[in-house]
N, CA, C and O atoms as a GROMACS GRO file, in nm:
protein
  260
    1MET      N    1   0.087  -0.108  -0.006
    1MET     CA    2  -0.031   0.002   0.043
    1MET      C    3   0.065   0.096  -0.005
    1MET      O    4   0.057   0.147  -0.117
    2ALA      N    5   0.191   0.131   0.106
    2ALA     CA    6   0.300   0.267   0.092
    2ALA      C    7   0.370   0.252  -0.055
    2ALA      O    8   0.408   0.352  -0.116
    3GLN      N    9   0.386   0.100  -0.114
    3GLN     CA   10   0.460   0.149  -0.242
    3GLN      C   11   0.353   0.221  -0.322
    3GLN      O   12   0.392   0.326  -0.375
    4ASP      N   13   0.235   0.191  -0.342
    4ASP     CA   14   0.128   0.228  -0.407
    4ASP      C   15   0.141   0.405  -0.427
    4ASP      O   16   0.171   0.477  -0.523
    5PHE      N   17   0.096   0.436  -0.262
    5PHE     CA   18   0.138   0.563  -0.256
    5PHE      C   19   0.217   0.643  -0.355
    5PHE      O   20   0.202   0.714  -0.454
    6GLU      N   21   0.320   0.589  -0.267
    6GLU     CA   22   0.492   0.659  -0.326
    6GLU      C   23   0.496   0.660  -0.476
    6GLU      O   24   0.552   0.753  -0.535
    7HIS      N   25   0.431   0.545  -0.548
    7HIS     CA   26   0.434   0.531  -0.682
    7HIS      C   27   0.366   0.641  -0.743
    7HIS      O   28   0.402   0.717  -0.833
    8LEU      N   29   0.232   0.632  -0.658
    8LEU     CA   30   0.153   0.768  -0.749
    8LEU      C   31   0.213   0.893  -0.725
    8LEU      O   32   0.244   0.974  -0.812
    9PHE      N   33   0.229   0.906  -0.595
    9PHE     CA   34   0.294   1.065  -0.571
    9PHE      C   35   0.417   1.090  -0.659
    9PHE      O   36   0.441   1.202  -0.705
   10LYS      N   37   0.498   0.978  -0.682
   10LYS     CA   38   0.600   1.027  -0.784
   10LYS      C   39   0.579   1.051  -0.928
   10LYS      O   40   0.650   1.122  -1.000
   11ASP      N   41   0.457   0.974  -0.966
   11ASP     CA   42   0.420   0.999  -1.120
   11ASP      C   43   0.318   1.124  -1.096
   11ASP      O   44   0.296   1.174  -1.207
   12GLN      N   45   0.248   1.193  -0.995
   12GLN     CA   46   0.215   1.300  -1.020
   12GLN      C   47   0.331   1.415  -0.976
   12GLN      O   48   0.329   1.534  -1.009
   13LEU      N   49   0.395   1.373  -0.923
   13LEU     CA   50   0.511   1.477  -0.910
   13LEU      C   51   0.579   1.499  -1.032
   13LEU      O   52   0.628   1.609  -1.058
   14ALA      N   53   0.587   1.390  -1.120
   14ALA     CA   54   0.697   1.362  -1.270
   14ALA      C   55   0.585   1.466  -1.353
   14ALA      O   56   0.633   1.546  -1.434
   15LYS      N   57   0.462   1.464  -1.334
   15LYS     CA   58   0.358   1.522  -1.409
   15LYS      C   59   0.380   1.638  -1.398
   15LYS      O   60   0.429   1.685  -1.502
   16LEU      N   61   0.358   1.749  -1.274
   16LEU     CA   62   0.371   1.848  -1.206
   16LEU      C   63   0.510   1.908  -1.276
   16LEU      O   64   0.509   2.005  -1.353
   17THR      N   65   0.619   1.839  -1.240
   17THR     CA   66   0.733   1.870  -1.300
   17THR      C   67   0.731   1.921  -1.459
   17THR      O   68   0.764   2.025  -1.516
   18GLY      N   69   0.679   1.805  -1.497
   18GLY     CA   70   0.701   1.849  -1.684
   18GLY      C   71   0.568   1.948  -1.724
   18GLY      O   72   0.573   1.988  -1.840
   19ARG      N   73   0.486   1.979  -1.668
   19ARG     CA   74   0.419   2.062  -1.686
   19ARG      C   75   0.481   2.240  -1.662
   19ARG      O   76   0.458   2.344  -1.724
   20LEU      N   77   0.560   2.212  -1.553
   20LEU     CA   78   0.593   2.347  -1.485
   20LEU      C   79   0.704   2.380  -1.600
   20LEU      O   80   0.706   2.482  -1.670
   21GLN      N   81   0.801   2.265  -1.604
   21GLN     CA   82   0.892   2.309  -1.722
   21GLN      C   83   0.841   2.387  -1.832
   21GLN      O   84   0.881   2.501  -1.856
   22GLU      N   85   0.728   2.308  -1.917
   22GLU     CA   86   0.658   2.311  -2.030
   22GLU      C   87   0.642   2.518  -2.036
   22GLU      O   88   0.672   2.597  -2.125
   23PHE      N   89   0.577   2.542  -1.887
   23PHE     CA   90   0.531   2.658  -1.881
   23PHE      C   91   0.593   2.759  -1.851
   23PHE      O   92   0.549   2.874  -1.840
   24ALA      N   93   0.771   2.696  -1.826
   24ALA     CA   94   0.861   2.784  -1.833
   24ALA      C   95   0.935   2.811  -1.944
   24ALA      O   96   1.028   2.891  -1.943
   25ARG      N   97   0.900   2.747  -2.044
   25ARG     CA   98   0.994   2.694  -2.181
   25ARG      C   99   0.886   2.824  -2.245
   25ARG      O  100   0.943   2.921  -2.294
   26GLU      N  101   0.764   2.822  -2.244
   26GLU     CA  102   0.694   2.884  -2.313
   26GLU      C  103   0.699   3.034  -2.275
   26GLU      O  104   0.703   3.114  -2.369
   27ALA      N  105   0.698   3.089  -2.129
   27ALA     CA  106   0.739   3.190  -2.068
   27ALA      C  107   0.863   3.246  -2.137
   27ALA      O  108   0.863   3.365  -2.169
   28VAL      N  109   0.965   3.170  -2.162
   28VAL     CA  110   1.089   3.208  -2.197
   28VAL      C  111   1.096   3.236  -2.315
   28VAL      O  112   1.177   3.323  -2.347
   29LYS      N  113   1.021   3.176  -2.408
   29LYS     CA  114   1.020   3.197  -2.556
   29LYS      C  115   0.957   3.294  -2.604
   29LYS      O  116   0.978   3.343  -2.715
   30ASP      N  117   0.833   3.346  -2.487
   30ASP     CA  118   0.742   3.474  -2.531
   30ASP      C  119   0.837   3.575  -2.459
   30ASP      O  120   0.802   3.691  -2.484
   31GLU      N  121   0.925   3.569  -2.392
   31GLU     CA  122   0.984   3.712  -2.342
   31GLU      C  123   1.111   3.711  -2.422
   31GLU      O  124   1.187   3.806  -2.404
   32LEU      N  125   1.144   3.619  -2.506
   32LEU     CA  126   1.310   3.621  -2.597
   32LEU      C  127   1.215   3.663  -2.735
   32LEU      O  128   1.253   3.720  -2.838
   33THR      N  129   1.084   3.616  -2.701
   33THR     CA  130   1.017   3.721  -2.889
   33THR      C  131   1.028   3.871  -2.860
   33THR      O  132   1.083   3.960  -2.924
   34LYS      N  133   0.945   3.872  -2.718
   34LYS     CA  134   0.957   4.026  -2.664
   34LYS      C  135   1.095   4.124  -2.723
   34LYS      O  136   1.098   4.214  -2.806
   35LEU      N  137   1.182   4.073  -2.655
   35LEU     CA  138   1.333   4.086  -2.671
   35LEU      C  139   1.364   4.145  -2.796
   35LEU      O  140   1.393   4.260  -2.827
   36HIS      N  141   1.355   4.059  -2.849
   36HIS     CA  142   1.387   4.077  -3.009
   36HIS      C  143   1.317   4.158  -3.081
   36HIS      O  144   1.364   4.216  -3.179
   37GLN      N  145   1.203   4.170  -3.043
   37GLN     CA  146   1.128   4.262  -3.145
   37GLN      C  147   1.120   4.451  -3.066
   37GLN      O  148   1.054   4.549  -3.100
   38GLU      N  149   1.217   4.431  -2.962
   38GLU     CA  150   1.222   4.524  -2.882
   38GLU      C  151   1.389   4.572  -2.936
   38GLU      O  152   1.437   4.685  -2.930
   39LEU      N  153   1.446   4.457  -2.982
   39LEU     CA  154   1.596   4.513  -2.999
   39LEU      C  155   1.585   4.569  -3.157
   39LEU      O  156   1.644   4.666  -3.203
   40SER      N  157   1.496   4.484  -3.224
   40SER     CA  158   1.474   4.542  -3.341
   40SER      C  159   1.442   4.698  -3.377
   40SER      O  160   1.498   4.759  -3.468
   41ASP      N  161   1.334   4.758  -3.284
   41ASP     CA  162   1.305   4.855  -3.272
   41ASP      C  163   1.396   4.926  -3.243
   41ASP      O  164   1.390   5.039  -3.290
   42LEU      N  165   1.503   4.895  -3.164
   42LEU     CA  166   1.615   4.996  -3.100
   42LEU      C  167   1.714   5.003  -3.245
   42LEU      O  168   1.779   5.098  -3.287
   43ARG      N  169   1.703   4.915  -3.281
   43ARG     CA  170   1.828   4.888  -3.390
   43ARG      C  171   1.766   5.010  -3.502
   43ARG      O  172   1.834   5.100  -3.551
   44ALA      N  173   1.631   4.988  -3.525
   44ALA     CA  174   1.579   5.103  -3.619
   44ALA      C  175   1.569   5.248  -3.618
   44ALA      O  176   1.570   5.336  -3.705
   45ARG      N  177   1.557   5.244  -3.450
   45ARG     CA  178   1.568   5.394  -3.420
   45ARG      C  179   1.733   5.416  -3.412
   45ARG      O  180   1.763   5.525  -3.459
   46VAL      N  181   1.797   5.373  -3.386
   46VAL     CA  182   1.979   5.408  -3.413
   46VAL      C  183   1.988   5.451  -3.548
   46VAL      O  184   2.060   5.546  -3.577
   47ALA      N  185   1.913   5.381  -3.642
   47ALA     CA  186   1.957   5.411  -3.759
   47ALA      C  187   1.912   5.539  -3.812
   47ALA      O  188   1.989   5.612  -3.874
   48VAL      N  189   1.772   5.574  -3.788
   48VAL     CA  190   1.737   5.701  -3.800
   48VAL      C  191   1.824   5.796  -3.730
   48VAL      O  192   1.874   5.890  -3.791
   49LEU      N  193   1.847   5.772  -3.593
   49LEU     CA  194   1.952   5.902  -3.591
   49LEU      C  195   2.078   5.901  -3.600
   49LEU      O  196   2.160   5.986  -3.565
   50GLU      N  197   2.096   5.775  -3.662
   50GLU     CA  198   2.244   5.809  -3.741
   50GLU      C  199   2.237   5.847  -3.883
   50GLU      O  200   2.339   5.869  -3.948
   51LYS      N  201   2.108   5.855  -3.934
   51LYS     CA  202   2.122   5.909  -4.054
   51LYS      C  203   2.082   6.060  -4.062
   51LYS      O  204   2.123   6.135  -4.150
   52GLU      N  205   1.973   6.106  -3.930
   52GLU     CA  206   1.983   6.230  -3.930
   52GLU      C  207   2.106   6.306  -3.880
   52GLU      O  208   2.139   6.422  -3.904
   53ARG      N  209   2.163   6.220  -3.808
   53ARG     CA  210   2.313   6.298  -3.734
   53ARG      C  211   2.394   6.335  -3.862
   53ARG      O  212   2.440   6.449  -3.875
   54ALA      N  213   2.413   6.222  -3.973
   54ALA     CA  214   2.500   6.254  -4.083
   54ALA      C  215   2.415   6.329  -4.181
   54ALA      O  216   2.486   6.369  -4.274
   55GLU      N  217   2.311   6.357  -4.192
   55GLU     CA  218   2.246   6.481  -4.263
   55GLU      C  219   2.253   6.643  -4.210
   55GLU      O  220   2.248   6.755  -4.260
   56ALA      N  221   2.267   6.576  -4.064
   56ALA     CA  222   2.308   6.761  -4.011
   56ALA      C  223   2.414   6.754  -4.016
   56ALA      O  224   2.444   6.853  -4.084
   57ALA      N  225   2.540   6.685  -3.981
   57ALA     CA  226   2.651   6.697  -4.058
   57ALA      C  227   2.692   6.766  -4.174
   57ALA      O  228   2.771   6.859  -4.194
   58ALA      N  229   2.611   6.692  -4.252
   58ALA     CA  230   2.631   6.717  -4.442
   58ALA      C  231   2.605   6.886  -4.446
   58ALA      O  232   2.668   6.967  -4.513
   59GLU      N  233   2.491   6.913  -4.353
   59GLU     CA  234   2.422   7.047  -4.427
   59GLU      C  235   2.482   7.126  -4.343
   59GLU      O  236   2.467   7.242  -4.381
   60SER      N  237   2.578   7.117  -4.193
   60SER     CA  238   2.664   7.233  -4.140
   60SER      C  239   2.794   7.195  -4.235
   60SER      O  240   2.858   7.301  -4.231
   61LEU      N  241   2.865   7.111  -4.311
   61LEU     CA  242   2.974   7.117  -4.405
   61LEU      C  243   2.978   7.210  -4.529
   61LEU      O  244   3.072   7.263  -4.587
   62GLN      N  245   2.798   7.212  -4.556
   62GLN     CA  246   2.761   7.310  -4.693
   62GLN      C  247   2.727   7.441  -4.634
   62GLN      O  248   2.708   7.534  -4.712
   63ASP      N  249   2.720   7.454  -4.548
   63ASP     CA  250   2.650   7.566  -4.466
   63ASP      C  251   2.829   7.664  -4.445
   63ASP      O  252   2.839   7.787  -4.443
   64SER      N  253   2.954   7.561  -4.432
   64SER     CA  254   3.049   7.653  -4.413
   64SER      C  255   3.134   7.654  -4.513
   64SER      O  256   3.257   7.660  -4.502
   65PHE      N  257   3.063   7.647  -4.627
   65PHE     CA  258   3.104   7.684  -4.771
   65PHE      C  259   3.075   7.803  -4.850
   65PHE      O  260   3.118   7.812  -4.965
   0.00000   0.00000   0.00000
């Protein structure tokens, strides 16, 4: 009887552990997706800022002539 209970307990614990790991993997995937999107947005913003800076530098050079 004790062995049956112990076996049942171990099975349930294994199932719960598996589900918890699955939830954790999905949460990490979601966070990575968000981080990749944020990184992409930041790269786009940096590209715009670099373009604006280059244009300002070009205008500054033109004004000096």
